C-alpha positions in Angstrom: 148.5 180.3 93.2 147.1 181.2 96.6 144.4 183.9 97.0 145.9 186.3 99.5 143.0 187.5 101.7 145.4 189.6 103.8 146.0 191.9 100.8 142.4 193.0 100.6 141.3 192.7 104.2 144.0 193.0 106.9 141.4 192.8 109.7 140.0 189.4 108.9 140.5 187.0 111.8 139.2 183.7 110.5 138.4 182.2 107.1 137.7 178.9 105.4 139.9 177.4 102.7 140.6 174.1 100.8 143.8 172.2 101.4 145.5 171.8 98.1 148.7 170.2 99.2 150.2 168.8 102.5 153.6 167.1 102.8 156.2 166.5 105.5 158.6 169.4 105.8 161.4 170.5 108.2 159.7 171.4 111.5 156.3 170.0 110.6 154.1 169.9 107.5 154.0 172.2 104.5 150.4 173.1 103.8 149.2 175.0 100.7 145.6 176.3 100.6 143.5 177.8 97.8 143.2 181.0 99.9 144.7 182.4 103.1 144.6 185.3 105.6 147.9 184.3 107.1 150.5 186.9 106.3 153.9 185.4 105.4 157.2 186.6 106.9 158.9 189.2 104.7 160.0 192.7 104.4 161.0 192.8 108.1 157.5 191.8 109.2 156.9 188.6 111.2 154.5 186.0 109.8 151.1 185.3 111.3 150.5 182.3 113.6 147.3 180.7 114.7 145.5 177.5 113.7 144.3 175.7 110.6 141.7 173.0 111.4 143.2 171.2 114.3 146.8 172.1 113.5 148.9 175.0 114.9 150.4 177.3 112.2 154.1 177.7 113.2 155.4 179.6 110.2 154.2 181.1 106.9 156.3 181.8 103.8 155.7 182.7 100.1 157.5 182.4 96.8 155.4 185.3 95.6 152.5 183.3 94.2 152.0 180.4 96.6 151.7 180.8 100.3 153.0 177.8 102.4 151.9 177.3 106.0 154.1 175.1 108.3 151.9 173.3 110.7 152.5 170.9 113.5 150.1 168.3 112.2 149.1 167.1 108.7 145.8 168.2 107.0 144.1 166.0 104.5 144.3 167.2 101.0 140.9 168.3 99.5 139.3 169.1 102.8 137.9 172.4 103.9 139.5 173.9 107.0 138.9 177.0 109.1 141.9 179.2 109.7 142.1 181.4 112.8 144.8 184.0 113.2 146.4 184.8 116.5 144.7 188.2 116.4 146.6 189.8 119.3 149.9 189.1 117.6 148.6 190.3 114.1 147.3 193.5 115.6 150.5 194.2 117.5 152.5 193.6 114.3 150.3 196.0 112.3 150.5 198.7 115.0 154.3 198.3 115.3 154.7 198.6 111.5 152.6 201.7 111.4 154.5 203.2 114.3 157.8 202.5 112.5 156.6 204.5 109.5 155.5 207.4 111.7 158.8 207.5 113.5 160.8 207.1 110.4 158.8 209.9 108.6 159.3 212.2 111.7 163.0 211.7 111.8 163.3 212.2 108.1 161.2 215.3 108.1 162.6 217.0 111.1 166.3 216.0 110.9 166.7 214.8 107.3 167.7 211.3 108.6 167.1 208.5 106.2 165.8 205.6 108.3 165.0 202.1 107.1 163.1 199.9 109.5 163.6 196.8 107.4 165.1 195.1 110.4 163.3 197.3 112.9 165.1 196.6 116.1 168.6 196.4 114.6 168.3 199.6 112.7 166.6 201.4 115.5 169.6 200.4 117.6 172.0 201.9 115.1 169.8 205.1 114.9 170.0 205.4 118.7 173.8 205.2 118.5 173.8 207.9 115.8 171.4 210.0 118.0 173.7 209.7 121.0 176.4 211.3 118.9 174.0 214.3 118.3 172.7 215.3 121.7 170.0 217.6 120.4 168.5 214.8 118.3 168.9 212.3 121.2 167.0 214.7 123.5 164.2 215.1 121.0 164.0 211.4 120.3 163.3 210.6 124.0 160.7 213.3 124.2 158.5 211.6 121.5 
């Protein structure tokens, strides 16, 4: 089980961890650490990228307990590595996610629209189509 630093400190930008497993995987190497600040893809949110030791982190996934990092180079098992998040991308994703909740709550409260930003861009597109059919809502939306 991986300790998920991102669940208790979403603003951490670097951390140290021990490499528990490293094996070849499609697109690179599957690396499991004892702890991580890299947020895995899920719930409509993108995964974090950055570096682990000298390797680039290309993707991050989880099975719920273990977080797996796909890297472009192998990392020796048992070694301690420093992880550095692409902070600009993480902060952008956090701000976008918060904005989606604000917009969704506003549309629900003012117009009783149920919005689900699970696939943010796709559903926002379908909401815009709906709004175009209701010109008062469409005008309001573009004033926000």
